[in-house]
C-alpha positions in Angstrom: 97.6 84.0 174.4 93.9 83.9 173.6 92.5 81.1 171.4 89.7 81.6 168.8 88.1 78.7 167.0 88.1 78.8 163.2 84.4 77.8 163.3 83.5 80.9 165.3 85.2 83.1 162.7 83.3 81.3 159.9 79.9 81.7 161.5 80.4 85.4 162.4 81.7 86.4 159.0 78.9 84.6 157.2 76.3 86.6 159.2 78.2 89.9 158.4 78.4 89.1 154.7 74.8 88.2 154.3 73.6 91.2 156.3 75.8 93.6 154.3 74.2 92.4 151.1 70.7 92.8 152.5 71.1 95.9 154.6 73.0 98.8 153.1 73.8 100.2 156.5 72.9 103.4 158.4 75.9 105.3 157.1 74.9 104.9 153.5 71.2 105.5 154.3 72.2 108.8 155.8 74.3 109.6 152.7 71.3 108.9 150.5 69.2 111.4 152.6 71.9 114.0 152.3 72.1 113.4 148.5 68.4 113.8 148.0 68.5 117.1 149.9 71.5 118.3 147.9 70.4 117.1 144.4 68.9 119.8 142.2 68.0 117.7 139.2 64.5 116.2 139.2 65.8 113.1 137.3 68.5 112.8 139.9 66.1 113.1 142.8 63.9 110.4 141.3 67.0 108.1 141.0 67.9 108.7 144.6 64.3 108.0 145.7 64.4 104.7 143.8 67.7 103.8 145.5 66.2 104.5 148.9 63.1 102.3 148.0 65.4 99.5 146.8 67.3 99.7 150.1 64.1 99.4 152.0 62.8 96.4 150.1 66.2 94.6 150.3 66.3 95.1 154.1 62.6 94.1 154.7 62.6 91.1 152.4 66.2 89.9 153.0 67.1 90.0 149.4 70.3 91.4 147.8 70.5 95.2 147.5 72.2 94.6 144.1 72.2 91.6 141.8 76.0 91.8 141.7 76.8 90.6 145.1 80.5 91.3 144.5 83.9 89.9 145.0 84.4 89.3 148.8 87.2 91.5 150.0 88.3 91.1 153.6 90.7 93.3 155.7 91.9 91.1 158.6 93.5 92.8 161.6 94.9 89.9 163.7 96.1 90.6 167.2 99.6 89.3 167.9 98.3 87.7 171.1 95.5 85.6 169.5 95.8 82.0 168.3 93.4 80.7 165.7 92.5 77.0 166.3 92.5 76.0 162.7 93.4 77.9 159.5 92.4 81.6 159.4 92.3 81.8 155.6 90.2 78.7 155.3 87.9 80.0 158.0 87.4 83.2 156.1 86.7 81.5 152.9 84.3 79.1 154.6 82.4 82.1 156.0 82.1 83.6 152.5 81.1 80.2 151.1 78.4 79.8 153.7 77.0 83.3 153.2 76.8 83.1 149.5 75.2 79.7 149.6 72.7 80.0 152.4 72.0 83.7 151.6 71.2 83.0 148.0 73.8 85.6 146.9 75.1 85.5 143.3 78.3 83.6 142.8 80.5 85.7 140.5 84.1 84.4 141.0 86.0 82.5 138.3 88.8 80.1 139.1 91.0 81.5 136.3 91.0 84.9 134.6 91.4 83.3 131.1 89.8 79.9 131.3 86.9 81.4 133.3 85.1 78.6 135.1 82.9 79.7 138.0 84.1 78.4 141.4 80.4 78.0 142.4 80.7 79.5 145.8 82.1 83.0 145.4 85.5 82.0 146.9 88.3 82.6 147.2 88.0 86.0 148.9 90.7 88.6 148.5 92.2 88.9 152.0 94.6 91.6 153.3 96.3 90.7 156.6 97.7 93.1 159.2 99.2 92.0 162.5 98.2 94.4 165.3 98.6 94.6 169.1 96.1 92.8 171.3 94.3 89.5 171.4 91.3 90.2 169.0 90.6 89.5 165.4 88.7 92.2 163.5 87.5 91.5 160.0 86.1 94.2 157.7 84.1 92.7 154.8 83.2 94.4 151.6 81.2 93.2 148.6 83.0 94.8 145.6 80.8 95.0 142.5 82.5 94.3 139.2 81.2 97.3 137.3 82.6 99.9 139.7 85.8 97.9 140.1 86.3 98.0 136.4 86.3 101.8 136.4 89.1 102.1 139.0 92.5 103.4 138.1 96.2 103.6 139.2 99.0 105.9 138.2 102.7 106.3 139.0 102.9 110.1 139.0 106.1 112.0 139.0 106.9 113.8 142.3 106.9 117.1 140.4 103.2 116.5 139.6 102.6 117.1 143.3 99.2 117.8 144.8 97.7 119.3 141.6 98.7 116.1 139.7 96.9 114.0 142.3 93.8 116.1 142.1 93.8 116.0 138.3 94.2 112.2 138.2 91.3 111.6 140.7 89.0 114.0 138.7 89.9 112.4 135.4 89.4 108.8 136.7 85.9 109.7 138.0 85.1 111.7 134.9 85.9 108.9 132.6 84.3 106.1 134.6 81.7 107.7 136.7 78.5 107.2 134.6 79.5 103.5 134.1 80.0 102.8 137.8 76.4 103.4 139.0 76.7 106.8 140.8 76.3 108.3 143.3 79.7 107.0 144.2 82.0 106.5 147.2 85.6 107.2 146.0 88.6 105.6 147.7 92.0 107.3 147.0 95.3 105.7 148.0 98.3 107.9 147.9 101.9 106.7 148.5 103.6 103.4 149.2 104.4 101.4 146.1 102.4 100.4 143.0 100.4 97.7 144.8 100.3 99.4 148.2 98.5 102.4 146.7 95.8 100.1 145.3 95.3 98.4 148.6 95.1 101.8 150.3 92.4 102.9 147.8 90.3 99.8 148.4 90.6 100.3 152.2 89.5 103.9 151.8 86.6 102.9 149.6 85.3 100.7 152.3 85.2 103.5 154.9 82.0 105.3 155.6 81.6 108.4 153.4 81.2 110.4 156.7 84.5 109.2 158.1 87.1 111.9 157.5 90.9 111.3 157.4 92.3 112.2 160.9 95.0 114.4 159.3 93.4 117.9 158.8 95.3 118.3 155.5 93.8 115.2 153.9 90.4 115.8 155.5 90.3 119.1 153.7 91.5 117.5 150.5 88.7 114.9 150.7 86.1 117.7 151.0 87.7 119.7 148.1 87.7 116.6 145.8 84.1 115.8 146.7 83.1 119.4 145.7 85.1 119.2 142.5 83.7 115.8 141.5 80.1 116.9 142.1 80.7 119.8 139.7 81.3 117.3 136.9 77.5 117.0 136.4 77.4 113.2 135.9 74.7 112.9 138.6 72.8 109.9 139.9 73.1 106.9 137.5 74.8 109.2 135.0 71.5 111.1 134.2 73.0 114.5 135.1 72.8 116.4 138.4 74.6 117.8 141.3 75.4 114.6 143.3 77.9 112.4 141.5 79.8 111.3 144.7 78.6 110.7 148.2 82.1 111.0 149.7 85.8 110.9 149.0 88.0 108.9 151.4 91.8 109.1 151.3 94.4 106.8 152.8 98.2 107.5 152.6 101.5 105.7 153.2 105.2 106.8 153.0 106.7 106.5 149.5 110.1 106.5 147.7 111.5 110.0 147.0 111.3 109.4 143.2 107.7 108.2 143.2 104.1 109.4 143.7 101.8 106.4 143.4 98.1 107.2 143.3 95.1 104.8 143.0 91.4 105.5 142.7 89.0 102.7 143.7 85.4 103.5 142.9 82.4 102.1 144.8 78.9 102.4 143.4 76.0 103.4 145.6 75.8 99.7 146.6 78.6 100.3 149.0 78.2 97.2 151.1 80.5 96.6 154.0 80.4 95.3 157.5 82.7 94.5 160.5 83.1 91.8 163.1 85.4 91.3 166.1 86.2 88.2 168.0 
């Protein structure tokens, strides 16, 4: 059994969270370059150039890439042979609290959805735990902006809707919400499981690199097909029209009940901020 101190988790996560908000990451910078090369609209090209300049300024001056520094979402893979000296949930929230305080990141989280008083430190995070083999702890952090999150959708399709029903739902979700979600977008699609599982899958998919294809060739091909279909919508960068509406489509799946076909679409704007740490 390996022991990890809670304080070490807090410190490492704080650095990841701050860096993710300042440095959009090489995978997204590559996606911006590809988008600029593919975009045919002059207005769209100019938007992408401004996005690239914004990324450069944020990285150079250590300021947030976007003023909405997001809801902290953490996927925690905890090795079954590791012991945390302290409370893991408290350690994660302490890391977020430290990052958003010391990093001068906007605090957007309210303590109650109706009474709506700001918690003042951007906690609590939304944490998804998974126990895995080994003695390591891997945390994947994402800063999920409110505007793109508001455009996300879930549906309990009928099994008879099949693959075509899934495609139709994804295209409709992006068509309705795309311009309001600050495109170009990264689309996470969760298929299967239960109502809530499909949504978690879609969030996990949305935090993947747009260049990371599903390992199943069937779903990898579907990711490419959906990307092509969504880019034909003509929404374009920041909704001004063009040929690049999405930078990538990522799909995650899970077994489901024979009478169900859950599908969720989680939309990430071009401020697709994520980072990982392992202890």
